[in-house]
Backbone bond lengths (Angstrom), bond angles and torsions (degrees), N, CA, C in turn:
res aa  C-N    CA-C-N  psi(-1)  N-CA   C-N-CA  omega(-1)  CA-C   N-CA-C  phi
1 M - - - 1.470 - - 1.526 110.68 -
2 K 1.356 115.55 -42.48 1.455 119.62 178.92 1.517 111.49 -61.05
3 A 1.347 117.13 -41.13 1.467 121.30 -179.70 1.515 110.88 -63.78
4 I 1.352 116.48 -40.84 1.461 120.23 179.11 1.516 110.52 -64.06
5 F 1.351 116.72 -42.50 1.455 121.17 179.24 1.523 111.28 -62.19
6 T 1.324 116.84 -41.73 1.465 121.30 178.82 1.524 110.86 -63.03
7 L 1.349 115.93 -42.92 1.461 119.93 178.26 1.514 111.04 -61.66
8 A 1.330 117.53 -40.72 1.465 121.26 178.76 1.518 110.85 -61.03
9 L 1.333 117.00 -41.81 1.460 120.26 178.02 1.521 111.11 -62.81
10 M 1.340 116.46 -38.40 1.462 120.05 179.65 1.525 110.55 -64.95
11 V 1.336 117.75 -40.75 1.466 121.00 179.22 1.509 110.63 -63.91
12 I 1.358 116.12 -43.91 1.470 119.92 178.53 1.516 110.36 -60.74
13 A 1.339 116.76 -44.37 1.464 120.30 -179.17 1.507 111.24 -63.32
14 T 1.354 117.04 -39.52 1.460 120.27 179.23 1.514 110.86 -63.32
15 G 1.347 117.50 -43.41 1.461 120.80 178.78 1.506 111.41 -63.57
16 A 1.355 117.02 -39.32 1.454 120.03 -179.04 1.513 111.29 -67.14
17 S 1.354 116.44 -39.07 1.457 118.68 -178.61 1.520 111.47 -68.07
18 A 1.355 116.83 -24.74 1.459 119.84 -179.42 1.518 112.08 -78.63
19 A 1.353 117.18 -20.49 1.460 120.66 179.15 1.524 109.31 -76.76
20 E 1.315 117.21 131.25 1.452 122.46 -175.74 1.525 109.94 -120.93
21 T 1.335 115.50 144.25 1.458 119.31 170.04 1.522 107.90 -63.97
22 R 1.320 116.96 137.05 1.464 120.06 -172.84 1.519 110.13 -140.18
23 P 1.332 117.17 161.91 1.464 119.59 174.81 1.519 110.95 -71.10
24 V 1.320 116.07 152.29 1.457 121.82 175.09 1.529 108.33 -86.08
25 V 1.328 116.78 143.20 1.462 121.58 -178.86 1.528 109.16 -102.26
26 V 1.325 115.56 122.89 1.466 122.38 178.40 1.521 108.05 -114.79
27 E 1.329 116.80 119.07 1.462 122.30 179.94 1.532 108.48 -115.02
28 L 1.326 116.00 118.50 1.460 121.61 179.02 1.521 109.34 -103.03
29 F 1.321 116.40 128.86 1.456 122.52 174.36 1.525 107.46 -103.54
30 T 1.333 115.92 118.77 1.452 121.89 -165.26 1.524 110.41 -145.45
31 S 1.341 115.91 173.50 1.468 121.41 176.70 1.519 110.05 -159.75
32 Q 1.322 115.50 145.57 1.459 120.24 174.58 1.526 111.81 -68.82
33 G 1.325 117.87 -16.22 1.456 121.09 179.03 1.502 114.24 -85.80
34 C 1.323 118.22 -1.46 1.469 123.97 -174.44 1.520 109.65 -106.07
35 S 1.338 117.65 118.75 1.466 120.96 -176.27 1.524 112.53 -69.93
36 S 1.334 118.18 -19.59 1.464 121.23 179.16 1.521 112.69 -86.30
37 C 1.335 117.27 -6.63 1.460 120.43 -171.58 1.531 115.69 -82.69
38 P 1.352 120.98 -34.12 1.469 118.09 -176.99 1.525 115.48 -54.01
39 P 1.354 120.56 -39.85 1.475 117.89 176.26 1.530 112.84 -63.71
40 A 1.330 117.10 -34.23 1.464 119.86 177.30 1.528 110.74 -70.23
41 D 1.340 116.99 -37.03 1.462 120.66 175.00 1.529 110.30 -59.80
42 A 1.336 115.67 -42.29 1.468 119.98 179.99 1.525 110.95 -64.95
43 L 1.334 117.18 -39.75 1.461 120.27 178.22 1.526 110.40 -65.06
44 L 1.322 117.25 -40.56 1.464 119.47 176.72 1.527 110.11 -60.31
45 G 1.340 117.11 -39.08 1.455 120.48 177.55 1.519 112.48 -61.01
46 E 1.338 116.73 -37.82 1.467 120.68 175.65 1.525 110.63 -64.75
47 L 1.325 115.83 -46.06 1.459 120.13 -177.78 1.525 111.48 -65.83
48 A 1.337 116.63 -31.28 1.464 120.44 -179.16 1.525 112.32 -63.77
49 K 1.324 117.54 -20.13 1.467 121.24 179.92 1.527 112.09 -80.72
50 R 1.322 117.24 -14.01 1.456 120.47 -176.64 1.533 110.92 -81.64
51 P 1.326 117.82 132.60 1.471 119.64 -179.54 1.521 113.49 -70.19
52 D 1.331 117.27 -15.80 1.466 120.38 -179.04 1.525 112.45 -97.67
53 V 1.347 117.08 13.52 1.462 121.64 -178.58 1.526 109.67 -129.97
54 V 1.333 116.35 135.14 1.462 122.20 165.25 1.522 105.85 -104.31
55 A 1.328 117.12 108.34 1.467 123.02 -175.10 1.527 109.69 -104.00
56 L 1.321 116.57 132.37 1.464 121.62 -177.27 1.519 109.86 -135.58
57 G 1.335 116.23 132.71 1.458 121.53 179.53 1.520 111.19 -109.17
58 Y 1.323 117.11 116.45 1.461 123.08 179.87 1.528 109.04 -104.52
59 H 1.326 116.97 117.95 1.459 121.18 177.94 1.521 109.21 -92.20
60 I 1.335 115.77 118.17 1.458 121.73 -174.13 1.535 110.04 -89.23
61 T 1.333 115.49 169.30 1.471 120.56 -172.83 1.525 114.65 -103.65
62 Y 1.329 119.47 -16.80 1.463 118.89 -169.96 1.527 113.81 -74.45
63 W 1.345 117.73 -7.30 1.462 120.73 170.26 1.529 111.76 -86.53
64 D 1.313 117.83 -13.93 1.460 120.73 -178.01 1.528 109.65 -67.57
65 G 1.320 115.89 132.49 1.462 119.92 -179.41 1.508 110.97 -159.77
66 A 1.321 115.67 -164.26 1.458 120.77 -176.68 1.521 111.96 -65.15
67 S 1.343 117.24 -31.59 1.460 119.59 -176.79 1.530 112.41 -76.43
68 W 1.349 117.01 -40.42 1.467 119.26 -179.29 1.526 109.90 -159.78
69 R 1.315 115.75 133.51 1.456 122.06 173.68 1.514 109.04 -112.54
70 D 1.303 115.87 120.74 1.460 121.65 178.71 1.528 108.91 -67.09
71 P 1.340 118.49 115.15 1.466 119.66 -177.81 1.527 113.21 -69.00
72 L 1.323 117.12 -12.14 1.464 120.97 179.68 1.523 112.75 -96.94
73 S 1.328 116.80 -0.54 1.465 120.02 -176.15 1.526 111.19 -73.30
74 R 1.335 115.12 149.53 1.459 122.04 179.63 1.528 108.60 -141.78
75 Q 1.321 115.69 137.61 1.459 119.68 179.49 1.523 111.25 -61.44
76 E 1.332 117.07 -33.64 1.462 120.74 179.31 1.521 111.85 -62.58
77 S 1.341 116.06 -31.81 1.466 120.00 177.29 1.518 110.69 -68.04
78 T 1.335 115.94 -42.05 1.461 120.21 177.01 1.518 110.54 -61.79
79 E 1.312 117.12 -42.96 1.462 120.93 -179.11 1.527 111.26 -64.93
80 R 1.335 116.39 -37.53 1.466 118.95 178.93 1.529 110.35 -66.18
81 Q 1.319 117.30 -42.47 1.459 119.31 178.75 1.532 111.08 -63.35
82 R 1.306 116.92 -43.35 1.471 119.65 -179.07 1.527 111.30 -64.04
83 A 1.323 116.45 -36.00 1.465 119.17 177.11 1.523 110.67 -64.18
84 Y 1.328 117.16 -41.72 1.463 120.22 175.97 1.526 110.85 -61.19
85 D 1.325 115.26 -48.63 1.459 118.72 -173.16 1.519 112.64 -70.16
86 G 1.322 116.67 -16.18 1.455 119.21 173.85 1.518 112.48 -60.47
87 H 1.363 117.09 -30.20 1.464 118.76 178.97 1.525 114.16 -122.30
88 L 1.338 118.94 -5.74 1.463 120.60 178.27 1.521 112.94 -98.55
89 T 1.315 118.08 -35.55 1.469 120.76 -174.83 1.524 113.18 -124.77
90 G 1.318 117.02 8.06 1.450 119.14 -176.77 1.509 113.39 70.85
91 G 1.336 116.38 23.09 1.461 121.10 177.19 1.509 114.76 98.67
92 Q 1.334 118.51 -1.92 1.466 120.91 177.71 1.527 109.50 -76.09
93 V 1.318 116.64 119.68 1.462 122.52 -178.66 1.526 108.49 -109.69
94 Y 1.336 117.66 131.19 1.463 120.05 -177.11 1.520 110.32 -153.99
95 T 1.301 116.31 164.51 1.463 123.02 171.67 1.526 108.87 -129.72
96 P 1.332 117.46 150.95 1.464 126.57 -9.21 1.529 110.30 -80.57
97 Q 1.298 116.10 135.96 1.466 121.85 179.66 1.517 109.06 -122.96
98 M 1.342 116.02 131.75 1.453 121.31 171.28 1.512 109.01 -108.47
99 V 1.320 115.65 133.78 1.463 122.75 173.14 1.526 107.03 -114.80
100 I 1.313 115.70 124.44 1.461 121.22 -177.28 1.518 109.60 -106.53
101 D 1.327 115.57 121.16 1.466 123.25 178.42 1.520 112.90 57.20
102 G 1.326 117.17 25.11 1.454 120.40 177.54 1.511 114.35 70.20
103 S 1.342 117.33 8.01 1.464 118.94 -173.34 1.519 114.37 -134.34
104 G 1.324 118.76 -9.02 1.460 121.87 -178.89 1.510 111.01 -126.81
105 D 1.330 117.08 134.92 1.463 123.71 -176.34 1.526 109.38 -111.49
106 F 1.352 116.57 129.36 1.460 121.55 -176.87 1.524 110.34 -140.93
107 V 1.333 116.48 143.36 1.461 119.51 167.62 1.520 106.82 -62.19
108 G 1.319 117.08 131.84 1.460 121.47 -170.11 1.511 116.05 -65.68
109 T 1.320 117.59 -9.02 1.464 121.41 177.62 1.527 112.48 -108.46
110 D 1.326 117.67 4.33 1.471 121.44 -177.26 1.523 109.54 -84.67
111 R 1.323 115.27 75.29 1.469 120.91 -174.25 1.532 113.29 -56.85
112 P 1.344 120.01 -44.74 1.474 118.59 -177.98 1.532 113.28 -59.70
113 R 1.344 117.78 -46.02 1.463 119.67 -178.83 1.527 110.96 -68.55
114 I 1.323 116.22 -38.99 1.461 119.53 179.32 1.528 110.14 -64.86
115 T 1.328 117.59 -42.23 1.462 121.54 179.33 1.516 111.03 -61.11
116 R 1.334 116.93 -42.27 1.468 119.78 178.61 1.522 111.19 -64.86
117 A 1.317 116.13 -40.70 1.466 119.33 179.83 1.530 111.26 -64.18
118 L 1.327 116.91 -38.60 1.465 120.32 -178.75 1.522 112.26 -69.59
119 A 1.338 116.98 -22.34 1.464 120.66 -177.17 1.521 112.88 -78.77
120 Q 1.320 118.37 -10.55 1.456 120.88 -178.27 1.530 110.87 -69.98
121 A 1.321 115.35 144.04 1.466 120.22 178.59 1.523 109.63 -70.38
122 R 1.325 116.18 144.77 1.462 121.53 -178.31 1.521 110.36 -137.18
123 A 1.308 114.24 140.45 1.461 120.36 173.19 1.518 108.03 -130.50
124 G 1.310 116.42 157.06 1.459 118.76 -178.67 1.515 110.81 -172.58
125 V 1.311 114.67 -162.60 1.451 120.81 -179.45 1.527 109.88 -81.95
126 A 1.324 116.28 145.58 1.458 121.14 177.28 1.523 110.16 -73.71
127 V 1.345 116.12 129.47 1.465 122.37 178.97 1.522 108.27 -124.34
128 A 1.329 117.39 120.38 1.460 122.41 175.01 1.523 107.93 -108.75
129 L 1.326 116.08 120.79 1.465 122.25 -177.21 1.518 108.91 -122.79
130 S 1.334 116.34 128.76 1.458 119.91 178.19 1.522 110.04 -139.76
131 V 1.335 115.67 150.62 1.458 122.53 178.44 1.517 107.86 -121.60
132 A 1.323 116.13 116.91 1.459 122.75 174.99 1.522 105.76 -138.06
133 K 1.322 115.85 95.32 1.465 120.37 -172.04 1.523 110.97 -50.78
134 P 1.325 115.03 134.74 1.466 128.42 16.55 1.516 115.01 -93.02
135 D 1.348 118.44 7.25 1.458 119.54 -169.21 1.527 113.32 -114.05
136 I 1.326 113.74 151.45 1.460 123.93 166.45 1.524 105.69 -109.51
137 S 1.325 116.57 127.31 1.463 121.13 -176.43 1.520 110.02 -116.43
138 I 1.323 116.05 132.47 1.466 122.25 179.30 1.516 108.00 -126.02
139 D 1.322 116.11 125.91 1.457 121.95 176.80 1.523 108.86 -121.72
140 L 1.332 115.87 121.97 1.457 121.66 178.34 1.517 109.78 -103.71
141 G 1.324 115.96 135.07 1.448 120.21 176.41 1.519 111.17 -77.01
142 G 1.320 116.08 175.01 1.454 121.18 177.43 1.518 111.32 -89.77
143 Q 1.326 115.87 154.75 1.462 120.93 177.57 1.526 108.37 -150.67
144 T 1.317 115.87 119.33 1.455 120.81 -177.86 1.524 110.91 -65.32
145 G 1.323 116.51 131.77 1.456 120.98 175.19 1.510 115.52 73.36
146 A 1.316 118.25 16.24 1.466 120.75 -178.36 1.522 110.64 -70.36
147 A 1.345 115.62 141.70 1.454 120.86 175.04 1.525 109.49 -73.67
148 P 1.328 118.94 150.89 1.474 120.82 178.45 1.529 111.12 -58.30
149 C 1.322 115.50 140.57 1.468 121.47 -176.06 1.523 110.62 -134.29
150 E 1.330 115.42 156.82 1.452 122.05 165.93 1.517 108.67 -92.42
151 V 1.318 115.93 145.24 1.459 122.08 173.92 1.525 106.98 -106.91
152 L 1.328 116.29 117.09 1.454 122.59 -173.95 1.519 110.50 -110.95
153 L 1.315 116.54 137.53 1.456 122.90 173.02 1.523 108.07 -107.75
154 V 1.330 116.03 125.01 1.465 121.68 -178.32 1.519 108.37 -116.92
155 A 1.325 116.28 120.65 1.464 121.22 174.12 1.521 108.03 -98.37
156 F 1.341 116.69 132.30 1.464 118.50 -178.36 1.516 111.99 -142.71
157 A 1.330 114.49 157.83 1.469 122.45 176.88 1.520 108.13 -99.75
158 R 1.318 115.99 130.54 1.462 120.66 -171.21 1.522 112.93 -61.27
159 S 1.321 118.33 -36.63 1.464 119.55 179.46 1.517 109.84 -162.78
160 A 1.331 114.66 160.33 1.461 121.85 175.49 1.524 107.87 -154.46
161 V 1.312 115.47 145.63 1.461 121.67 177.35 1.521 107.84 -117.89
162 S 1.329 116.51 127.17 1.459 121.44 -176.29 1.517 110.54 -128.01
163 S 1.319 115.81 138.14 1.463 122.03 171.85 1.524 107.09 -97.09
164 I 1.305 116.47 123.15 1.457 121.83 -173.68 1.528 109.07 -94.02
165 G 1.336 115.92 121.20 1.459 120.70 -174.40 1.510 114.51 -86.32
166 R 1.342 116.78 -33.73 1.461 120.22 -176.86 1.524 110.38 -144.88
167 G 1.327 115.64 179.30 1.455 119.74 178.72 1.513 112.62 86.07
168 E 1.335 116.89 -166.24 1.466 121.95 -173.95 1.526 112.93 -64.30
169 N 1.326 116.70 -25.55 1.468 120.38 -179.62 1.524 112.62 -105.62
170 A 1.311 117.24 22.00 1.469 121.65 -177.48 1.524 111.02 -54.01
171 G 1.350 114.68 132.66 1.456 120.90 178.32 1.520 114.37 87.73
172 R 1.320 118.22 -6.65 1.457 121.04 -178.67 1.532 110.47 -93.48
173 T 1.319 115.18 150.75 1.457 121.97 169.94 1.518 106.97 -108.84
174 I 1.325 116.25 121.70 1.459 121.60 -171.96 1.524 109.59 -116.62
175 E 1.325 115.72 132.96 1.466 120.37 171.42 1.523 108.02 -101.52
176 E 1.322 115.24 131.08 1.461 121.09 -178.93 1.518 109.43 -124.41
177 F 1.338 115.88 158.65 1.459 120.26 -166.68 1.523 112.01 -133.01
178 N 1.343 114.17 146.53 1.472 123.11 173.61 1.527 111.36 46.74
179 I 1.337 114.16 54.14 1.460 122.45 -173.36 1.527 109.78 -79.02
180 V 1.304 116.27 120.53 1.465 121.07 -177.28 1.524 109.66 -69.29
181 R 1.332 115.68 126.45 1.462 122.06 178.87 1.530 111.89 -108.68
182 E 1.323 116.83 -22.69 1.468 120.32 175.58 1.518 109.69 -159.42
183 L 1.330 114.86 141.44 1.462 122.06 174.34 1.528 107.04 -125.34
184 R 1.331 115.74 123.68 1.464 120.71 -171.66 1.526 109.88 -131.68
185 V 1.321 116.42 136.97 1.460 121.54 174.14 1.526 108.64 -87.62
186 L 1.336 115.79 120.29 1.467 120.38 179.40 1.521 111.84 -87.48
187 G 1.313 117.05 -27.59 1.452 120.04 -178.24 1.510 110.59 156.66
188 R 1.332 116.04 -163.18 1.460 121.58 -178.90 1.521 110.82 -118.44
189 W 1.330 114.65 153.49 1.465 122.61 178.78 1.517 107.84 -127.24
190 D 1.318 117.01 132.99 1.459 121.10 -174.75 1.519 113.29 -117.23
191 G 1.327 116.40 18.35 1.458 119.82 177.91 1.512 114.28 103.88
192 R 1.333 117.11 -13.22 1.461 119.61 177.87 1.526 110.29 -91.04
193 P 1.334 118.92 151.23 1.467 120.09 175.58 1.529 109.95 -54.88
194 Q 1.318 116.57 136.69 1.458 119.87 -173.34 1.528 110.13 -152.86
195 Q 1.329 115.55 152.81 1.462 121.81 178.79 1.529 109.99 -120.59
196 F 1.335 114.43 145.79 1.462 121.54 175.38 1.524 107.66 -133.88
197 R 1.340 115.60 152.81 1.454 121.17 179.20 1.521 109.95 -135.52
198 A 1.331 115.51 152.53 1.466 122.60 171.59 1.514 107.35 -149.42
199 R 1.314 116.49 158.13 1.460 120.90 179.59 1.530 110.07 -98.36
200 V 1.313 114.90 137.10 1.461 120.23 178.87 1.523 110.58 -59.53
201 D 1.340 117.74 -40.36 1.459 120.18 -175.57 1.529 113.38 -74.05
202 S 1.339 117.49 -1.97 1.464 120.24 175.42 1.523 112.22 -88.90
203 L 1.342 116.92 -5.45 1.460 121.58 -176.86 1.532 110.74 -92.43
204 P 1.331 118.06 160.24 1.470 120.28 176.92 1.530 111.55 -56.38
205 G 1.320 116.21 145.31 1.459 120.84 -175.06 1.515 113.92 -65.78
206 D 1.341 118.04 -23.28 1.460 119.71 -178.61 1.523 112.89 -91.06
207 A 1.321 117.81 2.07 1.466 120.45 178.47 1.524 109.89 -74.17
208 T 1.323 116.17 134.96 1.467 121.66 178.44 1.526 112.35 -110.87
209 D 1.339 116.47 -16.79 1.460 121.61 -174.30 1.529 109.19 -145.81
210 V 1.331 114.72 164.12 1.459 120.65 172.98 1.526 109.31 -134.01
211 A 1.324 114.81 152.60 1.460 121.69 171.87 1.510 108.33 -130.99
212 V 1.308 115.72 152.91 1.461 122.49 173.00 1.522 107.37 -118.52
213 L 1.338 116.04 131.29 1.453 122.42 176.65 1.521 108.43 -118.48
214 V 1.310 116.35 135.56 1.459 122.14 172.72 1.516 106.23 -109.21
215 Q 1.333 116.17 110.11 1.458 121.13 -169.27 1.523 110.34 -127.76
216 R 1.315 116.05 132.62 1.459 120.58 179.37 1.522 110.12 -60.27
217 L 1.321 115.37 147.50 1.453 121.07 -176.23 1.531 111.07 -56.37
218 G 1.346 114.79 147.47 1.457 119.79 -177.93 1.514 112.36 85.61
219 Q 1.332 116.75 20.03 1.466 123.04 -177.22 1.523 110.37 52.33
220 A 1.315 114.06 47.52 1.456 124.01 179.74 1.537 108.75 -90.83
221 P 1.346 119.33 -162.73 1.464 119.78 -176.29 1.521 114.93 -55.98
222 I 1.317 114.86 147.13 1.463 123.33 175.05 1.520 107.99 -89.72
223 I 1.335 117.00 130.32 1.464 120.34 -176.04 1.524 112.56 -117.67
224 G 1.328 117.71 1.01 1.461 120.33 178.21 1.502 110.78 -160.78
225 A 1.325 117.59 148.75 1.466 120.71 -179.07 1.520 109.85 -163.81
226 A 1.319 114.65 155.67 1.460 122.69 173.66 1.523 107.56 -161.64
227 S 1.326 117.03 159.73 1.463 120.97 177.07 1.519 109.47 -141.96
228 A 1.343 115.28 158.24 1.465 120.99 -179.63 1.512 109.32 -155.54
229 R 1.301 116.38 154.45 1.466 122.21 178.10 1.515 110.69 -84.58
230 L 1.331 114.43 141.35 1.464 119.57 172.15 1.517 110.79 -86.79
231 R 1.334 115.21 -32.62 1.469 120.64 179.14 1.522 109.42 -157.64
């Protein structure tokens, strides 16, 4: 019995040592056609300066219309938001929406609630991300008992300034931050140490940075993340 108890303690200790402090992932779903979105864009810009945050701005398409089409919008961003809202909001889709770590839903301008959520302690899988042209290298540590995850590569542009000609924000000049230009699935991770690679020249030309997200299958909680500059 004593030997079994000792072994159990060793397993617990091994699992604990594999858990790493990690940055929190903040995903903002936004649009240039939405008059409520510029303050949320500005808040994302503030969060992007924090070393403990991976901030990503997804421009959705359902605000695009005859009055104004957001040139930064992508159908993939809309699909990602809808997948989240299928289990976070019961299917209610809105802007500006912030999703924190793939598991918390917030109005993108609700600074007090977002600040409290960001203050929570987080542990996850160790992610080492490096850029040495022509390659992007990702190394994931091991974690005992980890649920299967997707490993996602996100290419984004650090900032953009747009003059809005029509629509709800007509006449405004808006600065936006960490704008997602591509989201790519690199593969799956099952808890064992693993490496992934991608080529810098395979990414959109306007991307300035990359992030890696380790997310449980079904677009469930994010348990690992890292970011790095391309240039």
